[in-house]
PAKOLVEX-510259 format. One record per residue (C-alpha): x, y negated, z. Coordinates in Angstrom, 3 decimals, decimal comma. Each point is the difference from the previous one (the first is absolute). Layout:
<east X north Y up Z>;
...
This chain:
<east 75,736 north -107,706 up 68,031>;
<east -0,335 north -2,851 up 2,368>;
<east 0,918 north -3,494 up -1,290>;
<east 1,475 north -2,402 up 2,730>;
<east -0,276 north -3,387 up -1,177>;
<east 2,393 north -1,893 up 2,353>;
<east 1,890 north 1,533 up 2,795>;
<east -0,099 north -2,873 up 1,796>;
<east -2,991 north -0,098 up 0,772>;
<east -0,859 north 3,858 up 0,176>;
<east 1,267 north 2,081 up 2,051>;
<east 0,469 north 4,102 up -1,314>;
<east 0,427 north 2,900 up 2,755>;
<east 2,561 north 2,293 up -1,396>;
<east 2,351 north 2,731 up 1,554>;
<east 2,965 north -1,041 up -2,337>;
<east -0,071 north -0,307 up -4,030>;
<east 1,808 north 0,523 up -3,458>;
<east 0,062 north -3,619 up -1,665>;
<east 0,834 north -0,782 up -3,446>;
<east 0,314 north -3,985 up -0,609>;
<east -0,154 north -2,192 up -3,143>;
<east -2,333 north -2,031 up -2,020>;
<east -0,280 north 2,948 up -2,467>;
<east -1,718 north -1,992 up -2,769>;
<east -1,148 north 2,866 up -2,409>;
<east 0,477 north 3,059 up 1,895>;
<east 2,800 north 0,991 up -2,547>;
<east 1,654 north 3,469 up 0,374>;
<east 2,724 north -2,052 up 1,884>;
<east -2,376 north -0,570 up 2,002>;
<east -1,416 north 3,303 up 0,246>;
<east 2,794 north 1,683 up 1,516>;
<east -0,008 north -2,199 up 2,985>;
<east -3,625 north 0,468 up 0,411>;
<east 0,696 north 3,945 up -0,367>;
<east 3,206 north 0,168 up 1,983>;
<east -2,675 north -2,189 up 2,826>;
<east -2,293 north 2,335 up -0,231>;
<east 2,040 north 3,264 up -0,051>;
<east 1,827 north -1,103 up 3,260>;
<east -2,626 north -1,476 up 1,954>;
<east -2,482 north 3,904 up -1,249>;
<east 2,856 north 1,930 up 1,354>;
<east 0,450 north -2,409 up 3,348>;
<east -3,875 north 0,432 up 0,290>;
<east -0,533 north -3,930 up 0,531>;
<east -1,582 north -2,317 up -2,527>;
<east 1,714 north -1,466 up -3,236>;
<east 0,506 north -4,472 up -0,478>;
<east 0,336 north -1,775 up -2,998>;
<east 0,781 north -3,674 up 1,299>;
<east -0,970 north -2,397 up -2,559>;
<east -0,654 north -3,058 up -0,796>;
<east -2,987 north -2,710 up -1,321>;
<east 0,373 north -2,536 up -1,214>;
<east 3,463 north 1,464 up -1,543>;
<east 2,995 north -2,090 up 1,692>;
<east 1,012 north -2,384 up -2,884>;
<east -3,672 north -1,438 up -0,448>;
<east 0,212 north -1,378 up 3,611>;
<east 3,890 north -0,913 up -0,221>;
<east 0,321 north -1,328 up -3,318>;
<east -3,181 north 0,962 up -2,619>;
<east 1,724 north -1,401 up -2,619>;
<east 2,748 north 3,305 up 0,147>;
<east -3,045 north 2,243 up 0,933>;
<east -0,885 north 2,824 up -2,530>;
<east -2,969 north 0,963 up -1,953>;
<east -0,908 north 3,384 up 2,564>;
<east -0,836 north 3,292 up -1,886>;
<east -2,378 north 1,159 up 1,679>;
<east -3,109 north -1,825 up 2,319>;
<east -0,051 north 0,313 up 3,754>;
<east -2,725 north 2,634 up -0,282>;
<east 1,604 north 1,850 up -2,722>;
<east 2,933 north 0,013 up 2,133>;
<east -1,595 north 1,484 up 3,387>;
<east -1,723 north 2,626 up -2,470>;
<east 3,537 north 1,156 up -1,057>;
<east 1,228 north 0,412 up 3,749>;
<east -2,893 north 1,966 up 0,413>;
<east 0,214 north 1,842 up -2,641>;
<east 3,799 north 0,747 up 1,177>;
<east -0,888 north 1,778 up 3,288>;
<east 0,744 north -3,230 up 2,089>;
<east -1,363 north -0,357 up 3,292>;
<east -0,458 north -3,510 up 1,501>;
<east 0,791 north -2,736 up -2,976>;
<east 1,336 north -3,140 up 2,302>;
<east -1,579 north -2,809 up -3,027>;
<east 1,567 north -2,683 up 1,940>;
<east -1,155 north -3,944 up -0,638>;
<east 3,306 north -2,319 up -0,949>;
<east 0,477 north -3,225 up 0,879>;
<east 2,728 north -2,776 up 0,991>;
<east -0,207 north 1,182 up 4,309>;
<east 0,551 north 3,288 up -1,566>;
<east 2,271 north -0,606 up -2,412>;
<east 2,285 north -1,535 up 2,841>;
<east 0,418 north 3,146 up 2,220>;
<east 3,577 north 1,235 up 0,061>;
<east 0,776 north 3,882 up -1,452>;
<east 0,889 north 1,341 up 2,646>;
<east -2,628 north -2,373 up 2,022>;
<east -2,539 north 1,746 up -3,053>;
<east 1,279 north 3,299 up 0,815>;
<east -0,129 north -0,101 up 4,029>;
<east -3,068 north -1,161 up 0,384>;
<east -2,096 north 1,402 up -2,395>;
<east 1,775 north 3,473 up -1,533>;
<east 1,272 north 1,219 up 3,605>;
<east -2,340 north -1,654 up 2,321>;
<east -3,192 north 0,218 up -1,458>;
<east 0,254 north 2,701 up -2,800>;
<east 2,380 north 2,769 up 2,228>;
<east 2,289 north -0,482 up -3,172>;
<east 1,824 north 3,835 up 0,210>;
<east 1,070 north -0,341 up -3,517>;
<east -0,124 north -2,446 up -2,480>;
<east 0,331 north 0,620 up -4,050>;
<east 1,424 north -2,900 up -2,107>;
<east 1,722 north -0,809 up -3,377>;
<east 3,438 north -0,708 up 0,348>;
<east -0,407 north -3,741 up -1,807>;
<east -2,997 north -0,493 up 3,092>;
<east 0,349 north -3,577 up 1,111>;
<east -2,095 north -1,244 up 2,674>;
<east 0,182 north -2,743 up 2,863>;
<east 0,196 north -3,652 up 0,222>;
<east 2,142 north -0,892 up -3,141>;
<east -0,560 north 3,400 up -1,554>;
<east 3,604 north 0,864 up 3,199>;
<east -1,845 north 3,828 up 0,598>;
<east 2,095 north 2,565 up -1,917>;
<east -0,064 north 3,761 up 0,283>;
<east 3,470 north -0,715 up 1,619>;
<east -1,059 north -1,826 up 2,415>;
<east -3,380 north 2,419 up 0,577>;
<east 2,868 north 2,479 up 0,402>;
<east 1,382 north -1,499 up 2,808>;
<east -2,911 north -0,884 up 2,178>;
<east -1,158 north 3,718 up -0,999>;
<east 2,658 north 1,124 up 2,744>;
<east -1,001 north -2,985 up 2,399>;
<east -3,871 north 1,426 up 0,248>;
<east 0,656 north 3,530 up -1,288>;
<east -1,715 north 0,139 up -3,159>;
<east 1,137 north 1,126 up -3,185>;
<east 0,012 north -1,099 up -4,081>;
<east -0,208 north 1,426 up -2,482>;
<east 1,504 north -1,623 up -3,347>;
<east -2,024 north 0,950 up -3,164>;
<east 2,368 north -0,583 up -2,891>;
<east -1,053 north -1,784 up -3,166>;
<east -2,047 north 2,334 up -2,376>;
<east 1,205 north -0,437 up -3,578>;
<east -0,912 north 1,146 up -3,209>;
<east 1,792 north -0,157 up -2,857>;
<east 2,911 north -1,454 up 0,902>;
<east -2,610 north -3,290 up 1,181>;
<east -0,808 north -0,670 up 3,568>;
<east -3,816 north 0,077 up 0,668>;
<east -0,895 north -3,212 up 1,369>;
<east -3,194 north -1,877 up 0,692>;
<east 1,592 north -2,689 up -2,246>;
<east 0,990 north 2,144 up -2,697>;
<east -3,390 north 1,358 up -0,010>;
<east -1,298 north -3,941 up -0,399>;
<east 2,266 north -0,640 up -2,649>;
<east -0,931 north 2,714 up -2,289>;
<east -3,976 north -0,150 up 0,838>;
<east 0,898 north -3,793 up -1,149>;
<east 1,496 north 1,149 up -3,142>;
<east -2,641 north 2,158 up -0,750>;
<east 1,484 north 3,334 up 0,194>;
<east -2,216 north 1,233 up 2,374>;
<east 0,896 north 3,879 up -0,618>;
<east 3,533 north -0,361 up 0,934>;
<east -1,412 north -0,785 up 3,806>;
<east -1,333 north 3,285 up 0,087>;
<east 2,756 north 1,692 up 1,172>;
<east 0,702 north -2,957 up 2,346>;
<east -3,640 north 0,349 up 1,563>;
<east -0,407 north 3,677 up -0,029>;
<east -3,480 north -1,133 up -1,760>;
<east -1,203 north -2,307 up -2,668>;
<east -0,189 north -3,944 up 1,544>;
<east -3,126 north -1,100 up -0,045>;
<east -2,297 north -3,459 up 0,819>;
<east -3,010 north 0,359 up 2,403>;
<east -2,582 north -2,557 up -0,124>;
<east -3,740 north -0,446 up -0,581>;
<east -2,069 north -0,436 up -3,131>;
<east -1,192 north -3,321 up -1,225>;
<east -2,391 north -1,174 up -2,568>;
<east 1,903 north -1,802 up -2,952>;
<east 0,111 north -1,176 up -2,995>;
<east -2,159 north 2,952 up -1,884>;
<east 2,268 north -0,345 up -3,122>;
<east 0,657 north 3,518 up 0,220>;
<east -3,406 north 1,148 up -0,404>;
<east -0,897 north -2,359 up -2,577>;
<east 3,041 north 1,493 up -2,035>;
<east -0,857 north 3,945 up 0,754>;
<east 2,223 north 0,298 up 2,787>;
<east -1,967 north -0,594 up 3,345>;
<east 3,214 north -0,646 up 2,765>;
<east 0,018 north -0,014 up 3,935>;
<east 1,650 north -3,615 up 0,864>;
<east 1,999 north 0,927 up 3,368>;
<east 0,741 north -3,043 up 2,338>;
<east 3,436 north 1,488 up 1,071>;
<east 0,714 north 0,051 up 3,596>;
<east 3,246 north 1,336 up -0,879>;
<east 2,880 north -2,829 up 0,039>;
<east 2,220 north 1,558 up -2,970>;
<east -1,645 north 0,675 up -3,447>;
<east 1,879 north 1,365 up -2,603>;
<east 1,304 north -1,943 up -3,331>;
<east -2,973 north -1,119 up -2,071>;
<east -0,960 north 2,864 up -2,868>;
<east -2,328 north 2,584 up 0,143>;
<east 0,543 north 3,148 up 1,647>;
<east -0,652 north 3,561 up 0,207>;
<east -1,990 north 0,322 up 3,276>;
<east -2,131 north 2,419 up 2,645>;
<east -2,668 north -2,116 up 2,235>;
<east -1,222 north 1,444 up 2,887>;
<east -3,389 north -0,704 up 1,288>;
<east -1,617 north 1,661 up 3,025>;
<east 2,097 north 2,566 up 0,447>;
<east 0,127 north 0,702 up -3,674>;
<east 2,867 north -0,356 up -3,027>;
<east -0,880 north -0,970 up -3,498>;
<east 1,962 north -0,434 up -2,927>;
<east 0,220 north -3,680 up -1,569>;
<east 1,766 north -2,868 up -1,534>;
<east 0,884 north -3,512 up 1,460>;
<east 0,752 north -2,939 up -1,148>;
<east 2,273 north -2,639 up 2,255>;
<east 0,062 north -3,572 up -1,644>;
<east -1,509 north -3,276 up -0,994>;
<east -2,367 north 0,968 up -2,910>;
<east 2,214 north -2,270 up -2,294>;
<east -2,616 north 1,057 up -2,832>;
<east -2,915 north -2,089 up 1,248>;
<east 2,183 north -2,598 up 1,016>;
<east 2,294 north 0,549 up 3,429>;
<east -1,933 north 0,099 up 3,049>;
<east 0,792 north 1,191 up 3,554>;
<east 2,288 north 3,343 up 0,292>;
<east -2,853 north 3,120 up 0,077>;
<east 0,682 north 3,789 up 0,968>;
<east -3,007 north 2,029 up -1,916>;
<east -0,317 north 3,747 up -0,464>;
<east -1,684 north 1,612 up -2,531>;
<east -0,946 north 3,194 up 1,383>;
<east -0,835 north 2,822 up -2,629>;
<east -3,483 north 1,796 up -0,234>;
<east -1,495 north -1,954 up 3,800>;
<east -3,183 north -1,461 up 0,100>;
<east -0,089 north -1,095 up 3,293>;
<east -0,664 north -3,050 up 2,154>;
<east 2,766 north -0,920 up 2,259>;
<east 0,009 north -3,877 up 0,389>;
<east 1,179 north -0,682 up 3,212>;
<east 1,924 north 3,159 up 0,750>;
<east 3,796 north 0,349 up 1,364>;
<east 1,707 north 1,912 up -2,979>;
<east 3,892 north 0,654 up -0,319>;
<east 1,305 north -0,316 up -3,325>;
<east 2,959 north 2,851 up -0,857>;
<east 2,636 north -1,267 up -2,575>;
<east 1,279 north 3,149 up -2,256>;
<east 1,888 north -1,543 up -2,566>;
<east 0,239 north -2,956 up -1,665>;
<east -1,459 north -0,064 up -3,582>;
<east 1,197 north -3,507 up -1,660>;
<east -0,316 north -3,490 up 0,931>;
<east -2,805 north -3,213 up -0,071>;
<east -0,627 north -0,818 up -3,708>;
<east -1,802 north -3,141 up -1,522>;
<east -2,227 north 1,090 up -2,712>;
<east -1,192 north -1,574 up -3,258>;
<east -3,501 north 0,828 up 0,180>;
<east -2,027 north 2,523 up 2,476>;
<east -0,411 north 2,569 up -2,684>;
<east 4,213 north 0,471 up 0,288>;
<east -0,691 north -0,114 up 3,671>;
<east -2,701 north 2,808 up -0,118>;
<east 2,075 north 1,944 up -2,234>;
<east 2,871 north -0,173 up 2,432>;
<east -1,927 north 1,297 up 2,575>;
<east -1,223 north 2,797 up -1,399>;
<east 3,902 north 0,912 up -0,548>;
<east 0,838 north -0,508 up 3,929>;
<east -2,817 north 2,292 up 0,834>;
<east 1,060 north 2,887 up -1,689>;
<east 3,891 north -0,560 up 1,149>;
<east -1,653 north -0,839 up 3,645>;
<east -1,503 north 3,463 up -0,798>;
<east 3,410 north 1,845 up -1,397>;
<east 1,800 north -0,701 up 2,626>;
<east -2,647 north 0,235 up 3,077>;
<east -1,304 north 3,280 up -1,822>;
<east -3,413 north -1,078 up 0,145>;
């Protein structure tokens, strides 16, 4: 998969292309439908499939106070695009100059002229261009002018609820990590690096990997049954997010106790996959009470994970 960081500065030689356009935060089932359709049409026509997305998220430039915390890192998003079979990702650098482009000019200059657009797949609620005036209806009109097709993917519904990045963020923020699995088609995960912490877990008999998260969204503070991916291997674990109030509130940490694991993984990149919340964060009256609860948490996590 080829990644183009800025279409204004980097040329790309394609005979024509099938493109899907959006922010794609989380690559949930709705996004996956767009990617699947674009890849299928591109393969049928023997031309490249292209995902056109933005970095940073446009709201981080236009209205930082309203910008969402993102569900996946840029690196994870690229991996998910690759797994979906996308041939080229345009990871467009978004700045105030780019934000001033009228929607029609964006389509004409970048999608039609630069990328030789043959068909565009979009969600029905797509808004783009200056003042977000570009819509799927606009695209349909311009498609007649520039001879490209427009495919519209309808919202994906699960149990009567529309799958969306904002809804997934709400569920993660309330700790309902198990409920986002059907919407993502996978469990939610946090990517980060293992760093040195205060080593309290080791003193308690439960050494933990302290994870410095690169993912912006974190689940609600509490204890979770998790899987941790280290160097391509997956290990069951029980993880804590919170302030460790038993020891006096400190910085918010993400820590994983990995079952039957004795390797040194400091400074390594890991992926922490959240399966189910076990309980909320608590302040205990003594260290012994905390240790007794940790034992129960580990047992609960092992039962959930069949570990």
